[in-house]
N, C-alpha and C positions, 0 to 999 in steps of 0.2 A: 345271580343266575343267568341273567341276560348277557353279561359280559363273558361268562364261561361258554355259553352257547355261540357267541360270536367268535371267540377264540378257537373253538372247535371247528366251526365252519371254515375259518381261514385256514386252519391246519389241513382240512380235508380238500380244499379248493386246489386245482392244479396250479403248479408253479408257472409263473409267466417267464419263460426263457428270454423274452425280448429285453428284459431288464437285467439279465445276467451276463457275465463275461468271465473268462477263465484263461489262465496262463500258468506255465511251469517255467520258473526261472532257470532251472538246471538244464533244460533242453532248448530254450529260446535261441541261443547262439548257434545251434547246430541244425537249424531248420533247413531243409532242402526238399526237392520233389521226392527223393527217396525215403526221407525220414519223416515227412509231415504226417503220414497216416499212422505211424507209430506214436507220434506226438499227440495226435487227436484221440487215439484209442487208450489214452491213459485212464486208469481207474478213477482218478480224482476229477476227471472231466465230467461235469453235470450234464453235458449234451450227448454223451456217449451211452448207448444202450448196451449193457453187457450180455443181453440175450441175442444179439445179432450174429449173423454169419461170420463177420470179421473175427469176433471172439472165438468162434468154433475153429476156424482154420488156424488161428494163432495157437490155440491149445493143441491142435494136432500137427502143428509145425508144417503147415502146407503153404504154398505160395498164393498170392492174390488172384492168380488166374483161375483158381478153383471156385471163385465166387460165382462165375457165370453158369456153373453146373449145379448151383444150389437154389433152393426156393425159400423166400423169406426176407427178413430185413437185412439190409447191408449198407455200407458207406463206401463211396467211391470218390476219388480225387477228380473233380470236374474241370477246374481251370487253375492255371499256374501263371503268375506274373512275378518272376523272381526279381528281387529277393524278399519282397515285402508282402505279397498278396497270394493267398491260396484259398480256393473255394472247394468245399467238400459237400457232397449231396447225400442225403439220407433217402433211400427208396426201397420199395418192396418189389423183389423180383419174382415174376410169375413163370418165366422160362428163360432159356439162354438168350433169346432175342427181344424180350419184352419186360419192362420194369416201369412201376408207377412212382414218380417223385412224391416225397412226403415233405421234405424240408431241405433248406440250404444253410450252410454255416460258412462264414468267411474268417480267415485268420490274417490279421493285419499286425505286422510287427510282433508276431508271437502271441497275440491275444485272440482268443476265439469268441465270436459273437454269432448270434443267430440272425439270419436275414429275415426281415419281416415279409409277410405275404402281401398280395395286392389289396386284400380287404383291409389289413392293418394300415397300409400306406394311405388308402383312400379315407379311411376313418379319421387318421391323424391329421390329414390336410383339411378335411371338412371341419373337424373340431377346432383347428388352428384358425381357419377362416371365420368361424362363428364367434369365437372369442375376440378376435381382432375387430370384427364388425360391432360387436356388443360394446366393447370398450370405446370405439369411435362414436357410436350413437349416444352413449352416456356422457362423453366429454362434450359432444356438440349440444346436447340438451342442457348441460350446465351453463352454457353461454346464452341460451334463448331467454328472452324476456318478453312479457306480455303486458300491454296497457290497453284499457278499454277504448281509448280514443285513437291510438296509434297502431294497435294490433301487435303482431310479433316482430321483434327487433333482435339484433345481436349486440351483446356487450362483452367486449374482450378486455375490459380494464383490469380484471383479476389476473390475466395472463399477459405478462410484459412483452413476451415475444410476439404473440398475435396482435397485441395493441399497437406495438411499434410497426408491424407489417402492414396493418390496416391503414395507419397514418401514412406510411410511405406509398401505399397503393393510391390513396387519395391525391397525394402530391404529384405522383406520376401522371394520374389521369387529368389533373388540372393543367400540368405542363404540356401534355399532348394536346389538350383542347386549345391552349394559347398558341401552340405551334401551328395548329391546323387553321386558326382564325386568320393568320397572316398580319403583316404590318399595314400601316396607313398608306404608305407609298405603294405597296402591292395592290391594295384595293383601288387606289386612284389610277394606277397604271392599267388595271383591267378595265376600268370605265373609259379610259381614254382609247384603249384598243377597240372596244365595242363601238364607241362613237365613230372612230375612224372607219371601221368596217361597214357601218350603216351609211356613211357618206359615200363610200366607194360602191357599195352594193345595196341600193335602196330596195325595200320590199315591193312586190308588185301591187298594182292598184286594185282594190277590191271590185267586184262586179257592180256593186251599188254605185261607186263613183264613176264607173264606165257609163252607166245609164245616164248619169247627170250630165255627161259631155254632150249627149244628143238632144238635151232639152234646150229650147230657145232661150235667149237672154231677155230678162225683163228690164224695165227702165231702172237704172241705178245699179244693176248687177255688174260685176267685174269678172273678167276672164283671166284665169291663171295662165302662166306660161305653157302648161301642159294641156290647155284646152278644157279645163274644168271650171264650172261655175263656182267662183269663190264664195258667193253668198250661200249656196246650197252646201258647200263643203263645210262652212262654219256651222251651219244648222245640223249637219249630219252627226250621227253618234257612232262610236267605235274608233278604231285605230286609223285616224285619217292622215295624219301628218306626223312625221318624226323629225324633230328639229335636231340638226347636226351642226352645232356651232363649232367654231374653230377651237381646237383643243391643242394645247402646247404638249407635244410628245416628248419633250426633253425631260430626263430624270432630274430629281433635285441635286443640287451641287453637293459633292462629297466634302466631308469634314477633313480639313488638313491637320495633320499631327503637329502638335507644338513642339 
């Protein structure tokens, strides 16, 4: 009983024209802007309403120009891109200068389709986005692992592609780290350059040491070449003296090729 009611409901439901297409093999080869309306108004076309004004003027053998003087449902040729594309609009005419669009149909290579409206396009895009996001979250959650002591971690061992990619990323990160660290010669070269700069441009004397220059010398005190009490300088704290020993600025010898 339930299956019968469901079948009856599906039969009574309006047909979704977005999933339909129609073509006539006998007239496909002769399509042109002059014959495309006759092609679309075939009785076997499910998109064509036989109660429209186009059918009325065909029965009365009138020209298409009489459609503007009629009121009701009609079909017009909206756009032509020969030889493959034709767009036909279904509209309701209120007066010779006013008509309300209802639907658009496009013919590509002789096959007729109904163009989706904006609501159907947005719904399809949103549904596609939600499905892709859901599949992405499900796949990501399948690689998540939880341990009471470590917390959440990723385990890509089940996926060979992601596992190889994670290993290659770790190797690249370590290689970049090694490159940024520099060689032993580079480190020593920097130290030699800094020592040479300190020798040429010594830092200024702090105010504390300038005050020590004005104090009189006691017995056993020595005076430095700059006029500073050497004993007080040794007892002071802070950056008092920077030793700039002679450093060899020559780079290490190059290896000769055998």
